[in-house]
LUMLUMPA-703894 format. One line per 5 residues: number of its first residue (from 1); their letters; for each residue x, y, z of N, C-alpha, C, CB. Coordinates in Angstrom, 1 decimal. Glycine has a CB too. Layout:
NUM> a> X,Y,Z,X,Y,Z,X,Y,Z,X,Y,Z  ...
//
This chain:
1> mdlgl> 126.3,229.9,156.8,127.7,229.2,156.4,127.1,228.8,155.0,128.5,227.7,157.4  128.0,229.1,154.0,127.5,229.1,152.3,128.4,227.5,152.1,128.3,231.0,150.9  127.7,226.5,152.1,128.4,224.9,152.0,128.9,224.9,150.3,127.0,223.4,152.5  128.7,226.5,149.6,129.5,225.7,147.8,128.5,224.9,147.3,131.2,224.4,147.8  127.2,224.5,147.6,126.1,223.9,146.9,125.8,224.2,145.5,125.0,224.1,147.5
6> kdrvy> 125.7,225.8,145.5,125.2,226.5,144.5,125.2,225.6,143.3,125.8,227.8,144.3  124.1,225.5,142.2,124.5,224.5,140.9,125.2,223.6,141.1,125.1,225.0,139.7  125.2,222.5,142.0,126.1,221.4,141.6,125.2,220.5,141.8,127.3,221.1,142.4  125.3,219.1,141.1,124.3,218.5,140.6,124.7,217.3,141.3,124.0,218.6,139.1  123.5,216.5,142.4,123.5,215.1,142.6,122.5,214.5,142.3,123.8,214.7,143.7
11> vvtga> 122.9,212.7,142.2,121.3,211.8,142.6,121.3,211.3,143.9,121.0,210.3,141.8  120.2,211.3,144.3,120.0,210.8,145.5,118.6,209.5,145.5,119.6,212.2,146.4  119.1,208.6,145.4,118.0,207.2,145.4,117.8,207.4,146.6,118.4,205.4,145.0  116.6,206.5,146.1,115.3,206.2,147.3,115.1,207.3,147.9,115.5,205.0,148.7  115.2,208.3,147.1,114.4,209.8,147.4,113.0,210.3,147.7,114.6,210.7,146.4
16> trglg> 111.7,209.0,147.5,110.6,209.4,147.1,109.9,209.8,149.0,109.8,208.1,146.0  110.7,209.6,149.8,110.3,209.7,151.3,111.7,209.4,151.9,109.0,208.4,151.9  111.3,209.6,153.5,112.4,209.0,154.4,113.4,210.1,154.2,113.0,207.5,154.0  114.6,209.3,154.9,116.0,210.0,154.8,116.2,210.5,153.2,117.3,208.9,155.3  116.4,209.9,152.2,116.5,210.5,150.8,115.7,211.7,150.4,116.3,209.6,149.8
21> nasar> 114.4,211.5,150.7,114.4,212.7,150.5,114.5,214.1,151.1,113.7,212.6,150.1  114.7,213.6,152.6,115.1,215.0,153.7,116.7,215.3,153.0,115.2,214.3,155.9  117.5,214.5,152.4,118.6,214.7,152.1,118.9,215.5,150.6,119.2,213.5,152.2  117.6,215.3,150.0,117.6,216.0,148.9,116.7,217.1,149.1,117.3,215.3,147.9  115.9,217.6,150.0,115.1,218.7,150.2,116.2,219.8,150.8,113.7,218.4,151.3
26> elvad> 117.4,219.4,151.4,118.1,220.2,152.0,119.2,220.5,150.9,118.6,219.6,153.4  119.8,219.3,150.6,120.6,219.8,149.1,120.0,220.9,148.3,120.6,218.5,148.1  118.4,220.7,147.5,118.1,222.0,147.4,117.7,223.2,147.8,117.8,222.0,146.9  117.9,223.0,148.8,117.2,224.3,150.0,119.3,224.9,149.8,116.2,223.4,152.6  119.9,224.6,149.6,121.4,225.3,149.7,121.9,225.3,148.1,122.6,224.3,150.8
31> gakvv> 120.7,225.2,147.2,121.0,225.7,145.8,121.7,224.7,144.9,121.8,226.9,146.0  121.7,223.1,145.0,121.9,221.9,144.7,121.2,221.8,143.6,121.8,221.0,145.6  121.1,221.3,142.4,120.1,220.6,141.8,120.3,219.1,141.7,119.9,221.1,140.7  119.4,218.5,141.8,119.1,216.5,141.9,117.9,215.8,141.2,118.6,215.9,143.7  118.7,214.8,141.0,117.8,213.6,140.4,117.7,213.0,141.2,118.2,212.9,139.3
36> vtgrd> 116.2,212.6,141.6,115.8,212.2,142.4,115.0,210.8,142.3,115.4,213.2,142.9  115.2,209.5,142.8,114.7,208.2,142.4,113.9,207.5,143.5,115.9,207.4,142.0  112.9,206.8,142.5,112.6,205.5,143.3,112.0,204.8,142.6,112.0,205.6,144.5  111.5,203.7,143.4,110.6,202.6,142.2,109.2,202.7,141.8,110.6,201.2,142.6  108.7,203.6,142.2,107.5,204.0,141.8,107.5,205.5,140.7,106.7,204.1,143.3
41> eqraa> 107.1,205.4,139.3,107.4,206.8,138.4,106.4,207.6,139.1,107.2,206.7,136.5  105.5,207.8,139.4,104.1,208.5,139.9,105.2,209.1,141.3,102.4,207.2,140.3  105.4,208.4,142.3,106.3,209.2,143.6,107.5,209.6,143.2,106.7,208.4,145.0  108.4,209.6,142.6,109.3,209.9,142.1,108.9,211.5,141.1,109.9,208.6,141.4  107.7,211.1,140.5,107.6,212.9,140.0,107.1,213.5,140.8,106.8,213.4,138.8
46> daaae> 106.1,212.9,141.6,105.4,214.1,142.6,106.6,214.6,143.6,104.1,213.3,143.7  107.6,213.5,144.2,109.0,214.1,144.8,109.8,215.2,144.3,110.0,213.1,144.8  110.1,215.4,143.1,110.6,215.9,142.4,109.6,217.7,142.2,110.7,214.8,141.5  108.7,217.4,141.9,107.7,218.5,142.0,107.4,219.3,143.1,106.7,218.0,141.8  107.5,218.6,144.1,107.9,219.1,145.4,108.9,219.9,146.2,108.0,218.5,145.7
51> lgrna> 110.1,219.6,145.3,111.4,220.2,145.1,111.7,221.2,144.5,112.0,219.6,144.6  110.9,221.3,143.6,111.0,222.7,142.4,111.7,222.0,141.3,112.2,224.3,143.0  111.6,223.6,140.5,112.5,223.4,139.3,113.9,222.6,139.2,112.8,224.5,138.9  114.7,222.7,140.3,116.1,222.6,140.5,116.2,220.8,140.6,116.6,223.6,142.1  114.9,220.2,140.0,114.8,218.4,140.8,113.9,218.0,139.7,113.8,218.1,142.9
56> igvav> 114.4,216.6,139.0,113.8,215.8,138.5,113.6,214.5,139.0,114.2,215.9,137.7  112.6,213.8,138.8,112.5,212.3,139.4,112.5,211.5,138.4,111.2,212.0,140.4  113.4,210.3,138.6,113.4,209.0,137.6,113.0,207.7,138.4,115.1,208.8,136.8  112.0,207.4,137.9,111.5,205.6,138.6,113.0,204.7,137.8,109.3,204.7,137.6  113.4,204.3,138.9,114.7,202.9,139.0,114.8,202.2,140.4,116.4,203.6,138.8
61> dnada> 115.0,201.1,140.5,115.1,199.9,141.3,117.2,200.1,141.6,114.4,198.3,140.1  117.6,200.6,142.6,118.6,200.0,142.7,119.4,199.0,142.2,118.4,199.9,143.4  118.5,197.8,142.3,118.2,196.4,142.3,119.4,196.6,140.5,116.0,195.7,142.4  118.4,197.3,139.8,118.8,197.1,138.4,119.8,197.4,138.0,118.2,197.7,137.8  120.3,196.7,136.8,122.1,196.7,136.5,122.1,197.8,135.6,123.0,195.3,135.6
66> dapar> 121.0,198.6,135.3,121.1,199.4,134.2,120.5,200.5,134.8,120.6,198.8,133.0  120.5,201.0,136.1,120.5,202.2,137.0,121.4,203.4,137.1,120.4,201.8,138.1  122.6,202.5,137.3,123.7,203.5,137.4,123.7,204.7,136.4,125.1,202.7,137.3  123.7,203.6,135.0,124.1,204.7,133.9,122.8,205.8,133.4,124.7,203.7,132.5  121.7,205.3,133.5,120.2,205.9,133.5,120.2,207.1,134.4,119.1,204.9,134.0
71> litaa> 120.9,207.1,135.2,120.8,208.2,136.7,122.0,209.0,136.0,121.3,207.4,138.7  122.9,208.8,135.8,124.2,209.8,135.7,123.8,210.6,134.1,126.0,208.8,135.7  123.0,209.7,133.3,123.0,210.2,132.6,121.9,211.5,132.5,123.1,209.3,131.9  121.2,211.1,133.5,119.7,212.2,133.5,120.3,213.1,134.4,117.8,211.5,134.2  121.4,212.9,134.9,121.8,214.4,135.3,122.5,215.5,134.6,122.4,214.5,136.3
76> rdhfg> 123.3,214.5,133.7,124.0,215.3,132.6,123.2,215.8,131.8,124.8,214.6,131.8  122.2,215.3,131.4,121.2,215.6,130.1,120.0,216.7,130.5,120.2,214.0,129.6  119.5,216.5,131.9,119.0,217.5,132.4,119.9,219.1,133.2,118.2,216.7,133.3  120.9,219.0,133.9,121.5,219.7,134.6,123.0,220.3,133.9,121.5,218.9,135.8  123.2,219.4,132.9,124.5,219.8,132.4,126.1,218.9,133.7,124.2,221.9,132.5
81> rfdgi> 125.8,218.5,133.8,127.0,218.2,134.8,126.5,217.0,135.8,127.6,219.7,135.9  127.7,216.6,136.5,127.5,215.2,137.6,128.3,215.5,138.9,128.1,213.6,136.8  127.8,215.7,140.0,129.2,216.0,141.2,129.2,215.2,142.3,129.3,217.4,141.9  128.2,214.1,142.1,128.3,213.0,143.5,126.7,212.3,143.5,128.6,214.1,145.2  126.8,211.0,144.6,125.7,210.6,144.5,125.6,210.3,146.3,125.5,209.3,143.3
86> lvsvg> 124.5,210.5,146.3,123.9,209.7,147.9,123.0,208.3,147.7,122.8,210.9,148.9  123.9,207.0,148.0,122.7,205.8,147.8,122.2,205.8,149.1,123.2,204.2,147.4  120.9,205.9,148.9,119.7,205.4,150.3,118.8,204.5,149.5,118.6,206.9,151.0  118.7,203.4,150.4,117.8,202.6,149.8,116.9,201.9,151.1,118.7,201.6,148.9  115.5,202.0,150.7,114.9,201.0,151.9,115.1,199.7,152.5,113.8,200.8,151.6
91> gpppg> 115.4,200.0,153.9,115.9,198.6,154.8,115.3,197.7,154.4,115.8,198.4,156.3  115.9,196.8,154.2,115.6,195.1,154.5,114.3,194.4,155.2,116.6,194.5,155.4  113.2,193.7,154.9,112.2,193.3,155.8,112.5,192.9,157.0,111.6,192.5,155.3  112.4,193.4,158.4,112.6,192.5,159.5,112.5,191.2,159.3,111.7,192.8,160.5  113.0,190.7,160.4,113.4,189.3,160.9,114.4,189.1,162.2,114.0,188.7,159.8
96> fvadt> 114.5,188.2,162.2,115.4,187.3,162.8,116.0,186.1,162.1,114.7,186.8,163.8  116.3,185.4,162.2,117.6,184.6,161.3,116.4,183.7,160.8,119.3,183.7,162.2  115.4,183.0,161.8,115.0,181.8,161.6,113.5,182.5,161.0,115.1,180.8,163.0  113.4,183.7,160.8,112.3,183.9,160.2,112.2,184.3,158.7,111.8,184.6,160.9  113.8,184.9,158.4,113.6,184.5,156.6,114.1,183.7,156.1,113.9,185.3,155.8
101> tdeqw> 113.7,184.3,154.8,113.9,183.1,153.7,115.0,183.4,152.6,112.5,183.0,152.8  115.3,182.5,151.8,116.4,182.8,150.7,116.2,183.8,150.0,116.6,181.9,149.7  114.6,183.9,149.7,114.3,184.8,148.5,114.2,186.2,149.3,112.9,184.4,147.6  114.0,186.4,150.2,114.8,188.0,151.2,115.7,188.0,151.2,114.6,188.4,152.7  116.9,187.1,151.7,118.1,187.5,151.4,118.3,188.0,150.0,118.8,186.7,151.7
106> qasfe> 118.5,187.1,149.4,118.9,187.1,147.7,118.4,188.7,146.9,117.8,185.7,146.8  116.8,189.1,147.8,116.2,190.4,147.1,116.9,191.7,147.5,114.6,190.7,147.6  117.3,191.1,149.1,117.7,192.7,149.7,118.9,192.6,149.5,117.4,193.2,151.4  120.2,191.6,149.3,121.6,191.5,148.5,121.8,192.5,147.5,121.7,190.1,147.6  120.4,192.0,146.5,120.3,192.9,144.8,120.3,194.3,145.0,118.9,192.6,143.9
111> svflg> 119.2,194.1,146.4,118.8,196.1,146.3,120.2,196.7,147.0,116.8,196.8,147.8  120.3,196.5,148.7,120.6,197.1,149.4,122.4,197.0,149.0,119.8,196.7,150.5  122.8,195.7,148.9,123.9,196.1,148.6,125.2,196.0,147.3,124.1,195.8,149.6  124.3,194.8,146.2,125.0,195.1,145.0,124.0,196.1,144.1,125.3,193.8,144.3  123.3,196.5,144.4,123.0,197.9,144.0,123.6,199.5,144.1,122.1,197.8,144.4
116> avrla> 124.0,199.5,145.6,125.0,200.3,146.1,126.4,200.4,145.4,125.1,199.9,147.4  127.0,199.0,145.6,127.7,198.7,144.9,128.1,199.0,143.2,127.5,197.8,145.2  127.2,198.6,142.4,127.5,199.3,141.3,126.8,200.7,141.4,127.2,198.6,140.1  125.7,201.4,141.3,126.2,203.0,141.3,127.1,203.5,142.2,125.0,203.9,141.4  128.2,203.0,143.1,129.0,204.0,143.7,130.4,203.3,142.6,129.1,203.9,145.7
121> raaaa> 130.1,202.2,141.7,131.2,202.2,140.7,131.0,202.8,139.5,131.6,201.0,140.5  129.5,203.2,139.3,129.5,204.1,137.8,129.9,205.6,138.3,127.7,204.0,136.9  129.5,205.6,139.3,129.6,207.0,140.1,131.5,207.4,139.7,129.2,206.7,142.1  132.1,206.7,140.4,133.4,207.0,140.2,134.0,207.2,139.2,133.9,206.5,140.5  133.4,206.2,138.0,134.0,206.3,136.8,133.9,207.2,136.4,133.8,205.6,136.0
126> eleag> 133.1,208.0,136.6,132.2,209.2,136.4,132.7,210.8,136.6,131.0,209.0,137.3  132.9,210.9,137.8,133.4,212.1,138.7,134.4,212.2,138.7,133.1,212.1,140.0  134.8,213.5,138.9,136.3,214.4,138.8,136.8,214.6,140.0,136.2,215.8,138.2  137.7,215.5,140.3,138.3,215.8,141.5,137.1,216.7,141.9,140.0,216.4,141.5  136.7,216.6,143.3,136.2,217.1,144.2,134.8,216.5,144.3,136.3,218.5,143.9
131> gvigf> 134.1,215.2,143.2,133.5,214.7,143.2,133.1,214.0,144.4,133.7,214.4,142.4  131.9,213.4,145.2,131.6,212.5,145.9,130.6,211.6,146.1,131.7,212.9,146.5  130.6,210.4,146.9,130.1,209.5,146.6,129.5,209.3,148.4,131.2,208.5,145.8  128.3,209.3,148.6,128.0,209.1,150.0,126.8,207.9,150.3,127.5,210.5,150.7  126.8,207.2,151.5,125.8,206.2,151.9,124.9,206.2,153.2,126.4,205.0,151.9
136> vlsgs> 123.9,206.1,152.8,123.4,206.3,154.1,123.4,204.5,154.5,121.7,207.1,154.1  123.7,204.6,155.6,123.9,203.1,155.8,123.2,203.0,157.2,125.6,202.5,155.6  123.4,202.4,158.7,122.6,202.6,159.6,123.6,202.2,161.0,121.2,201.6,159.1  122.8,202.3,162.4,123.8,202.4,163.6,124.5,200.7,163.5,122.8,202.7,165.5  123.7,200.0,162.5,123.9,198.3,162.8,125.3,198.4,162.5,122.9,196.9,161.6
141> vhepi> 125.9,198.9,161.1,127.4,199.1,161.4,128.1,198.8,162.5,127.8,200.2,161.3  127.9,199.5,163.8,128.9,199.5,164.5,128.0,198.2,165.2,129.5,200.9,165.2  126.9,198.3,165.5,126.6,197.6,166.8,124.7,196.8,165.9,126.5,199.3,168.5  125.0,195.5,166.3,123.7,194.8,165.3,123.1,195.4,166.0,123.2,193.2,165.1  121.0,195.5,165.2,119.8,195.7,166.0,118.9,194.9,166.1,119.2,196.5,165.7
146> pglti> 118.4,194.5,167.4,117.7,193.0,167.2,116.1,193.3,166.3,117.4,192.2,169.2  116.1,191.9,165.6,115.1,192.1,164.7,115.5,192.2,163.3,114.4,193.1,165.0  116.4,192.8,163.0,117.0,193.3,161.8,118.1,192.6,161.0,117.4,194.4,162.1  118.0,191.4,161.2,119.1,190.4,160.6,119.3,190.5,159.6,118.9,189.1,160.5  118.7,190.7,158.1,119.4,191.1,157.1,120.1,192.0,156.8,118.9,191.1,156.4
151> snalr> 119.9,193.4,157.8,120.2,194.7,157.6,121.5,194.7,158.4,119.1,195.8,158.0  121.6,193.9,159.5,122.6,193.7,160.2,124.0,193.2,159.6,122.0,192.9,161.1  123.8,192.7,158.8,124.8,192.0,157.9,125.3,192.4,156.5,124.3,190.9,157.6  124.1,193.3,155.7,124.5,193.6,154.8,124.8,195.0,154.7,124.0,193.2,154.1  124.7,196.1,155.8,125.3,197.6,155.9,126.7,197.3,156.4,124.5,198.7,157.1
156> pglag> 126.9,196.9,157.4,128.6,196.8,157.7,129.5,196.3,156.3,128.9,195.4,159.1  128.8,195.3,155.8,129.7,195.2,155.1,129.8,196.0,153.6,129.8,194.0,155.0  128.8,196.5,153.5,128.9,198.1,152.8,129.7,199.0,153.0,127.9,198.9,153.0  129.7,199.5,154.7,130.5,200.4,155.2,131.7,199.9,154.9,130.4,200.6,156.4  132.4,198.6,154.7,133.7,198.0,154.4,133.8,198.8,153.3,133.9,196.3,154.1
161> faksl> 133.2,198.1,152.2,133.3,198.7,150.9,133.4,200.1,150.8,132.3,198.4,150.3  132.7,201.2,151.3,132.8,202.3,151.0,134.0,202.7,151.9,131.6,203.1,151.2  134.9,202.3,152.9,136.5,202.5,153.2,136.9,202.0,152.2,137.1,201.7,154.4  137.0,201.0,152.1,138.2,200.3,150.7,137.9,201.6,149.5,137.4,198.1,149.7  136.7,201.6,148.7,136.6,203.1,147.8,137.2,204.2,148.0,135.6,203.6,147.6
166> gdelg> 137.1,204.6,149.5,137.5,206.0,149.9,139.5,206.0,150.1,136.6,206.4,151.5  140.0,204.9,150.0,140.9,204.7,149.5,141.7,204.9,148.0,140.7,203.9,149.8  140.5,204.1,147.7,141.2,203.8,145.7,140.6,205.6,145.4,139.9,202.0,144.2  140.1,206.3,145.7,139.3,207.6,145.1,140.1,208.7,145.8,137.4,207.6,145.6  140.7,208.4,146.9,141.5,209.7,147.3,142.2,210.5,146.6,142.4,209.5,148.1
171> prgir> 143.3,209.6,146.2,144.2,209.9,145.1,143.7,211.1,143.5,144.6,208.4,144.7  142.6,210.7,143.5,142.0,211.1,142.3,141.1,212.5,143.0,141.0,209.9,141.6  141.1,212.8,144.1,140.2,214.1,144.7,139.0,213.8,145.1,139.9,215.1,143.7  138.5,212.5,145.1,137.2,212.2,145.1,136.7,211.6,146.2,136.9,211.5,144.1  136.0,212.2,147.1,135.4,211.7,148.6,134.8,210.3,148.7,134.0,212.7,149.0
176> vvgll> 134.6,209.9,149.8,133.5,208.9,149.8,133.0,208.5,152.0,134.5,207.2,148.7  132.1,209.1,151.4,131.3,209.3,152.8,130.3,208.7,153.0,130.8,210.6,153.1  130.1,208.2,154.6,128.9,207.5,155.1,127.7,208.1,156.1,129.6,206.4,155.9  127.0,207.6,156.2,125.8,208.5,157.8,125.3,207.0,158.3,123.8,210.0,157.2  125.4,207.2,159.2,124.9,206.2,160.1,123.9,206.6,161.1,126.0,205.8,160.8
181> parid> 122.5,206.7,160.1,121.4,207.1,161.2,120.8,205.9,162.2,120.2,207.7,160.3  120.5,206.5,163.0,119.8,205.3,164.8,118.0,206.1,164.8,121.2,206.0,167.3  117.6,206.5,165.9,116.4,206.3,165.6,115.7,207.7,165.3,115.8,205.6,166.7  116.0,208.0,163.9,115.4,209.1,162.9,113.5,209.1,162.9,116.1,208.7,161.2  113.1,209.6,163.4,111.8,209.5,163.5,111.2,209.7,162.0,111.4,210.5,164.5
186> tdrvr> 111.1,208.2,161.4,110.8,208.2,159.7,109.8,207.2,160.0,112.1,207.7,158.4  109.0,207.1,158.9,108.2,206.0,158.8,108.9,204.3,158.8,107.5,206.3,157.6  109.6,204.2,158.4,110.5,203.0,158.2,110.6,202.7,159.9,112.1,203.4,157.2  111.0,203.8,160.7,111.3,203.8,162.2,110.1,203.7,163.1,112.0,205.1,162.6  109.0,204.1,162.6,107.4,203.9,163.3,106.6,202.5,163.3,106.2,204.9,162.5
191> eldgl> 107.6,202.3,161.9,107.2,200.9,161.8,107.6,199.6,162.8,107.7,200.6,160.7  109.5,199.8,162.6,109.6,199.0,163.6,109.3,198.9,164.8,110.3,198.8,163.8  109.1,200.2,165.5,108.5,200.5,166.9,107.3,200.0,166.8,108.5,202.0,167.4  106.1,200.1,165.9,104.8,199.0,165.9,104.9,197.8,166.0,104.1,199.1,165.0  105.7,197.1,165.8,106.1,195.5,165.9,106.0,195.4,167.5,107.7,195.0,165.3
196> sadpe> 106.1,196.1,168.5,106.3,195.8,169.4,104.9,195.8,170.0,107.1,196.5,169.8  104.8,194.9,171.0,103.0,194.6,171.5,102.6,196.1,172.4,103.0,192.8,173.0  104.0,197.0,172.5,103.6,198.5,173.1,104.2,199.0,172.5,103.7,198.9,174.3  104.2,200.1,170.9,105.0,201.0,170.9,105.3,201.7,171.3,105.0,201.4,170.5  104.3,202.6,172.3,104.7,203.9,172.6,106.0,203.0,174.0,103.1,205.3,173.2
201> atraa> 105.6,202.4,174.7,106.2,201.9,175.3,108.1,201.5,174.8,105.3,200.9,175.5  107.5,201.1,173.5,109.0,200.6,173.2,110.0,202.2,172.5,108.7,198.9,171.8  109.1,202.9,172.1,109.5,204.6,171.7,110.0,205.2,173.4,107.6,205.8,170.9  109.4,205.3,174.3,110.1,205.7,175.4,111.4,204.7,175.9,108.9,205.9,176.5  111.2,204.0,175.6,112.7,202.8,176.1,114.0,203.1,175.1,112.3,200.7,175.7
206> nesri> 113.6,203.2,174.3,114.6,204.0,173.5,114.9,205.3,173.2,114.4,203.8,172.6  113.8,206.0,173.5,114.6,207.5,173.7,115.4,207.5,175.1,113.4,208.9,173.8  115.1,207.0,176.2,115.7,206.8,177.6,117.3,206.4,177.2,114.7,205.4,178.5  117.8,205.6,176.0,119.0,205.3,175.8,119.6,206.4,175.3,119.1,204.4,175.1  118.8,207.4,174.5,119.6,208.3,173.6,120.0,209.8,174.6,118.6,208.7,172.2
211> plrry> 121.3,210.0,174.4,121.7,211.1,175.3,120.8,212.6,174.8,123.5,211.3,175.4  120.4,212.6,173.9,119.6,213.7,174.0,117.8,213.5,174.0,120.0,214.6,172.8  117.6,212.4,174.5,116.3,211.9,174.6,115.4,212.1,173.7,115.7,212.4,175.4  115.4,212.1,172.8,114.7,212.0,171.5,114.7,211.4,170.6,114.8,212.5,171.0  113.8,211.1,169.5,114.6,210.4,168.2,114.8,211.9,167.4,113.5,209.1,167.1
216> gtsde> 115.7,211.7,166.3,116.4,212.8,165.1,114.7,212.8,164.5,118.1,212.1,163.7  115.0,214.1,163.5,114.1,214.4,162.4,114.9,214.1,161.5,113.4,215.8,162.4  113.9,213.8,160.0,114.9,213.5,159.0,115.7,215.1,158.5,114.0,212.6,157.7  114.3,216.2,158.9,115.0,217.1,158.6,116.7,217.6,158.8,114.3,217.6,159.0  117.1,217.1,160.5,118.2,217.0,161.1,119.3,216.4,160.5,118.1,216.6,162.2
221> fgrva> 118.5,214.8,160.1,119.4,214.2,159.1,119.8,214.8,157.9,118.9,213.2,158.7  118.9,215.0,156.7,119.1,215.9,155.6,120.8,216.8,155.9,117.5,217.0,155.6  120.5,217.7,156.9,121.5,218.7,157.1,122.6,218.2,157.0,121.4,219.3,158.4  122.6,217.5,158.0,123.9,216.3,158.2,124.7,216.2,156.6,123.3,214.4,158.8  123.6,215.0,156.1,124.0,214.5,154.6,124.4,215.8,153.6,122.6,213.8,153.8
226> aflls> 123.8,217.2,153.7,123.9,218.1,152.7,125.5,218.8,152.9,122.6,219.3,152.8  125.6,218.7,154.4,127.2,219.0,154.6,128.5,218.1,153.8,127.4,218.7,156.2  128.1,216.9,154.4,129.0,215.6,153.9,129.2,216.1,152.7,128.4,214.0,153.8  128.4,216.1,151.8,128.2,216.2,150.1,128.7,217.0,149.9,127.1,216.3,149.2  128.9,218.1,150.2,129.3,219.8,150.0,130.7,219.6,150.1,128.6,221.1,151.4
231> paasy> 131.3,221.4,149.1,132.4,222.0,149.1,133.2,221.7,150.7,132.2,223.5,148.7  132.1,222.1,151.4,132.4,222.6,152.9,132.7,221.5,153.7,131.3,223.4,153.6  133.0,219.8,153.2,133.4,219.1,154.0,134.7,218.7,152.9,132.2,218.2,154.6  135.3,219.7,152.0,136.3,219.1,151.4,137.3,218.0,151.7,136.9,219.8,151.1  137.6,218.0,153.0,138.8,217.4,153.6,138.4,216.1,154.5,139.5,218.5,154.4
236> ltgim> 136.7,215.8,154.5,136.2,214.5,154.7,136.1,213.5,154.2,135.4,214.4,154.9  137.1,212.3,154.2,136.7,211.5,153.6,136.9,210.1,154.1,137.1,211.7,152.5  136.2,208.6,153.6,136.6,207.4,154.3,135.9,207.5,155.9,138.2,207.4,154.3  134.9,208.3,156.3,134.3,208.6,157.5,132.9,208.0,157.6,134.2,210.2,157.6  132.6,207.3,159.2,131.0,206.8,159.0,130.9,207.7,160.1,130.4,205.1,159.1
241> vpvdg> 129.9,208.6,160.0,129.2,210.0,160.7,128.0,209.2,161.6,128.4,211.4,159.3  127.5,209.3,162.8,126.6,208.4,163.4,125.8,210.1,163.3,127.0,207.2,165.1  124.8,209.5,162.9,123.4,211.0,163.0,122.3,209.9,164.0,122.2,211.7,160.7  122.6,210.4,165.6,122.2,209.2,166.1,121.8,209.6,167.7,123.5,208.0,165.9  122.1,211.3,167.7,121.6,211.6,169.3,122.5,211.3,170.5,120.2,210.7,169.6
246> gmrhg> 123.6,211.2,169.9,125.1,210.2,170.9,124.7,208.8,171.5,125.8,211.2,172.6  123.6,208.1,170.5,123.5,206.7,171.0,125.1,206.1,171.0,122.5,205.7,170.0  125.7,206.0,170.4,127.0,205.6,169.8,127.9,205.8,171.0,127.5,206.5,168.4  128.6,205.3,172.1,129.2,206.0,172.9,130.8,205.6,172.6,128.7,205.6,174.4  131.2,204.7,171.8,132.8,204.0,171.6,132.9,205.6,170.3,132.9,201.6,170.7
251> f> 134.5,205.9,170.2,134.9,206.5,169.4,135.0,206.3,168.0,135.8,206.7,169.9
//
């Protein structure tokens, strides 16, 4: 199936590893060009080099107020156009209510929430009909995850923002979509499993709750992201797509 991605240009944040990187990989594999970002300049450059000539790396922090303008300008300067953005950012630190500090809440709000809002707002001002804004969120949008208090608070709020933005941008032909990963086999998920006394038992217990009886792979997530960002998904907007092996049983 041709997704219609050839020569389209996307910004993918948090793309030096994990789900952002997997999404950038799949976009490039289907013919798109990408601006990949990360906080570390060398890691951003290395990630782009691995993707080949249709990728460039830019070191930014999503929390920086000037990040949106820098990234959109980079897309236009290097590739001549800007068709969409996938906002992905590393998860806030794990912890229960009593464990989290004001500083952790503030830093996470700036990066996970306000940074994403700024990026989406800037993209909305620049995109034309056919453009798309995507958010990598979490299954916690529907059900809190124990030990991830900050994420449980911020991700659902960002999903609400995305739904509102989709309503506003729909008449202009701009789509807004969200992805809700659960147990995808990434460094982040392995780190969370490793916080338990018995990581192997924790993983086995988690897999038993997944109808497909396994964790997903980053490539599987990336393919879903690439499809949702592509013209092939041109009538999908305002949706939150679980990428969770069937863990969510509600409609």
